[in-house]
N, C-alpha and C positions, 0 to 999 in steps of 0.2 A: 821319554824317548825310547823307542824300542830298536833293537839291533838284530840283524839276520842271524848272527852267530849264537844267539841264545843268551848272551850276557846282558846284564843290566846297564844302566847309564853309567855306573862307575866301575864297570868291569867285573862285578861279583856275579858268580854263576846263579841262574834262576832255579828254584826248587818247585817243580810243577806239582808235586803231591802235596805241598804244604797247604794249598788253598782248601783241601778237602778234610783236613784233620778235625776241625772243630765241628763242622756239620755232621760228620759221621759219628762222632762221640755223642752228640745230642740224640741222634736216631737210636743209637745203642741204648742210651739211658731210658728213652721213652719206651722201647721194647721190654726192657727189664721191668719197669713199673707196671706196664700193662699185664705182663706175665704174672707178676706178683699178685696183681688185683684179682686175676682169674683164679689163681691158686687159692687165694684167701676165700673167694666166693664159693669155690668148689668145696672147701673144708667145712663151711658154715651152713650150707643148705641142707634141708632135710631130704629124706628119701622121696617124699611126695612131690617136693618142689623140683628135685632133680629129674623126675619122670614127666614133668609137665611139658606141654608143647612149647617150643622156643618162643612163640609170640603170645604166650599167655598174659604176660604183663601188659602188652599192648591191648589185648582184648579186654582186660579188666578195666584199663583207663577208658576205653570206649564205651563200656557198658555200665558206667556208674549211674544208678537209678536216680540219685538226687538231681541229676542234670535234666531229667525228663519230667515235664509238668504232668500232673494227674489230670486226665481228661474230665471235663464237667459232664455229668450224666443229667440229661434233660428229661423232664416228665410233662409232656404237653397235655395229657389227659384226652378225654373223648370229644371235646368240643372242636370246632373246625379250625381254630387258629389260637396261637398262644404267643403274645408279644414278649414273653420273658422266658427265663430258664424253666420255670414250673408254673402249672395252672391247676386249679381245682374248679370243676363246674358243678354247681349245686342246683338240683332241680327242686322246686317247691310248688305246691298248689293249695287249694283251699280245703275247706272242711269235708270230712267224710261224715255226711249227715244222713242217717238211716231212719226213715219212718217205715211203718208197716207196709204201706203201699209200694215201697221199694223193695224191701227185703222179701216179701211174699212172691215177687216175680222170679226169685231165684231159689225157691224151696225145693228140697228134695223129696223123696217119697215119704219120709218120716222126719218131721220137724223136731221131734223129740229125741232123735238119735244123738248119742254122745261121742260117736266115733269120728266126727268131723264131716259126716255126709248130710247133716240136716239142711245145709245150704251150700250152694256153689256160686261164689261171686266172681269167679275168675273171668267169665265173659264180660262182666261189667266194666272191668279194669283193662282188658286186653289191648285196646287201641292205644292205650298209654305207653305200652311197653317200648315202642321204638323211640320215644322221647326220653324215657328213663335210660335206655341203652346208649343214647347220645349224650348222657351226662356221666359224672362220676359218682355223685352221692345224691340220692333221691330222698326227700324228707316229706312225710305226710302229716296231716293235722287230724288226730283222732278226737272228734268232737265229743264223743259220749263214752260212758263205761260200757262194758259188755257183760251179758249174762253168762251163767255157767252153761256148759254145752248141754243142749237139750231143753233149755229154757228154765223157768218162764221168761218171756220177753215182754218189753214194754216200750212204747213210743212216747211222743210228746205228752205231757211236759217233763215227765221223769223217765229218762231213757234207760233201757236195759236191752241192748241190741244183740243179735247173734254173734257168737264168738268166731264164726267162720269168716267174718269180715277181716279179722287179723290174718287168717290163713291166705286170703287173696292178696293182702298187702305184701306178704312174703313172696307169694308166687309171681307177682308182676315185677318185682325187683326193688321195692323200696328198701333203702338202707336203714332208715331211722324214722321215728315218729315223735311229734310233741303231743302232750295231752294236758296242758294247763288251760282249761276252758270254763265257760260259765256252767257247763253240765258236768264237771269233774266230780262233784260231790253228790250227784244224783242218787247213787247207790252206796254212798258213804265209803268207809274204809275198805269194806268187802269189794265194792265195785272197782276201786283203785288196784286192789291186789289182784283181782282177776285179770284186769287189762295188763298190769305189769307182768304177771306170770305167763300169760298167753303170748304177748310180744316177745318176751325173753326166750320162751320155748321155741319160738319161730326164728330166733336169731336176729330180731330187730332191735337195734339200739334205740334208747328212749330217754325222755326227760319231761318234767312238768308236774307230775303227781307221783307220790311215793309211798311205799310200804313201811319204810323205816326212816328215822331222822338221819341216820348215817347216809342212806342213799340220797337224801335231799341235799346234802352238803357236797356231793361229788359232781364236778362239772362233766358234761358229756363231750368227749373228744373222739372224733372219728377219723381214722386213717383213710385217705383216698386210696381206693384199690388200684389206681393207676400210678401210685407212688409219688404224686405231686406234692404232698404235704398233708397237714392235719387241720380238720375243721372242728372248732368249738361251737356248741349250740346251747343257747340259753333261751328261756321262755317265760311267759307270765301272762295271767288273765286279770282283767279289771274287776271281774264280777264272778260270784258264785250263785247268781240268781236269788240273792237274799238269804242264802244258807250260810252257815259257818262250820268250817271243818273242826274236828275234834282238837286238832293241833295245827298251828299256823304253818308249820313246816310241810304239811301234807300236800299242799298245792302251792306252786309258785305263783306269786301275786304281783300285780302292777296297779295298785289302787290309785284312785284319781287324786289330784291336788285338792287339799283340804282335809283328806282323810289322815288321821294321825300316823298311819303306817306308810304314807306316801314315800317319804324320803328313805326310810329303811328298806322298802321294796326295791327302790332304785339301787341303793347301796348293795343289797344282796345280789342283784343281777350283775353289777359291775364286779363284785367280789368273785362271782363264778366265772366271769369273763377272764379275770386276771389269773384265777386258778387254772383255767384251761390253757392259758398261754404258758404258765409255769410248767404245765405238762406237755408242752410241745405244740400247742395249737398255733398254726401260722395265721389263721383268720378265725374270727368269731362272728357268728350270725345271731341276731336277736329276733324271736318270734313273739309278736304281740297278739293277744286275743281280745277283740273289742266286743261291744254288746249292742250298740245301736244298729238296727238292722235296715236293709233295703234302701240304702242312700248311695249316690254316685259321687260323693265327695268325702274327704276326711273329716271326721267330726272334731270337736274341740279337744276331747280327751286324746284322741289318736295324735293330733298335731303336737299338743303340748308334751305328751309322754314321749313320743318318738324324738322330738327335738331335745328334750332333757336327756334322753339316753344317748343321743348322738354327741351332745356336748361333752359328755364324760370322755370321749375318745376311745372307749372300750370296745366299740363294735365296728365291724367293717361293712355290715349291711343290716338293715332292719326291715322286716316284712310282717304282714299282718293277715288275720282271718277273723271270722266271727260275725261279720256284718252280713254275711250271705249275699255279697254284692261285689262286683268289680269296682276298684277305686284307683285314684291316680298314683303315679310314680313320681317322686320328687328327689332332687339332689339338694340336700340342706347342708350348707357349709362343707361340702365334700363327702358327705355320707349319703348313700342311696337309701331311699325309703320306699317300699312298695306297701302302700297302705292297706289294700284289701284285695285278696285273691279269690273272693267269692266262694262257691262250692265246687269241690272236685266232682262228687257224686251226690245226688239227692233225689227225693221225689218231687214231682212237678208241683209248682204253685201256679194258680190260674188267675188270680185277680190282678188288676192293673197295678196295685200297689206293691204286689210281692213277686211279680213275674221275673224280676232280676234274680230271684232266688235260683232260677233254672240255668244261670250262666256263671262262668268262672274264668279264671286266668291261670295258666300254668307258665311258670317262669323259670329260665335257666340263668343263674347268676354265675358268671365266670370271674374268679379271682386269679390274678397274675402276680408273680413274684419269684423270689428265690427261697427254696425250702430251707427253713432253719434260720433265715436272716430277718430278723425283726425290722419293721419299718420299710421293707421292700414291696409289700403287698398292696394291691389296690383292686377295686372292681373295674374291670376294662370293658365288660359288655354285659347287657341283660337282654336276653332273647325271650320273647313272650308270645303266647298264643291265646286267642279267645276261645272259650269252650262252651259246649252245650251238655246238658245232662241226658240227652236222648239221641238216638240215631235210628232213622228210618222207622220211627213209631215205637221203638222199645227203649227201655232204660239202658244206656251205655254211655261211658265217657266219650266225648266226640270233639275233635278239633274243627273249628270253623274258620281257621286261618285261610289266607288267600289260596294256598295250593290245594286245600281240601284233600288231604292224603287218603281219607277213607270215604270220600264222597259226601254228599249232602247230609246234614244232621237233621234239621227240621225240613229244609227245602231250600232251593237256591235263593229265593227272594228274602225269606225270613233270616236265613244265614247271613246274607249280605247286609241286612238292616242291623242285626245284633252286632256283627263284626264292626260295622262303622261306629255304632254307639259306643262300644267298648274302647275302640281306638280313640275316639274323642275323649273319653273319660281318662284313659291312661296318660294322655299327654296334656291334660287340662292344668297341670301345675308346672308346665315348662320343661318336661324331660327332653334331654338332648337326643334327637332321633339318630345321631351317630353312634350313641352308646346303647339306647333302648330301642331295640328293633323287633319287628314282627318276625317271628321264627318260621321260615320256610324250610321245612325238614326235607322236602323232596329235592329242592335245589341243593341243599347241603349235602345229601347222601350222593347225589349225582356227581358233585365236584370231588368228594372223597373217593368215589370209585374211579374217577378219571385220573387221580393222583396215584 
């Protein structure tokens, strides 16, 4: 009960200041503690800290790098799309098969010149350039050994072709060449050494036949120039045309079933593939060189050998040359196999039995995955074009794809007939057309320009 005179209920006088004594003492105590904390902090900080901006500690907390995820760098390569973080597009085509009737068309003023002017094969390859530039790594198949510059030269059956072919290979943009073929031993160890040294001087990576045993044990691993990853390349030939190398290591072999070396050849190929992966290869391609010619189907050796190699799980794609003919593409238990790419360039054959010699396939195999991540890679597309060995009456690599980027090769009617024939062959083993597609480079370049 309150009273107007300021006294309490029992008449004792009310002390109005007493109610603030405790709260004020608490405030004073807090101020003393805070002052002491600032004093202590001031005596313990270094000169550099005392000169820092007042909000430095706040900025440090906000800028902690461990809280920021590292951005993923993507490498999509030169092909038109990439369904994963990284892609490698490998271009392959058939044999570089030079007879005298072909090389004589590109002769210089002095075919005995040793300075690289004896022949100029650049025009022969030039239309291929745009396809190579639309890929990341381009691989040729060097069918034969080369002569020393200036000759002497030799054609079938024991080849010794002009060294200027290797110069043109470099100039058009090939990255690498395989050269384990039935003609690898035509000029013995000297021929192998000349080819090796000439390609090496031109900066072309290579595998297949070797100058030294040490070279024969090294896997070929190629860095994609677009940064997408690393490609391992392994090769082998079923035949040396009845000849025998001085040492088995001089030419990579894939001898047929029943040969005592059959399994060891496969084991060596797998060992190279595994060594390539140990050296960082994200994918490994296998190049097979067959010997049965002018057929539009895969022969028994090709099928059994390719399936045996695929069953090892060591290879991401298998492709072939040597038959001088376009052959089917197959997906075998998840491994893509291109059985025969025909000839890239060659002299014309004119009989009904050999006319397929004048035709070929160029294919771009795209691998997609994550760089450095084993098991993430797969073949996601194979673009292919049918090709001719002539254009407008002269020897030149020529696409007969539907878009005809360089105009007719033989002529509209013959081009259409050959294109359809190769189309039927390519898909004769059931290749999925959503993956294996005819390459329309005109449309592809238009779309890229629009983007």
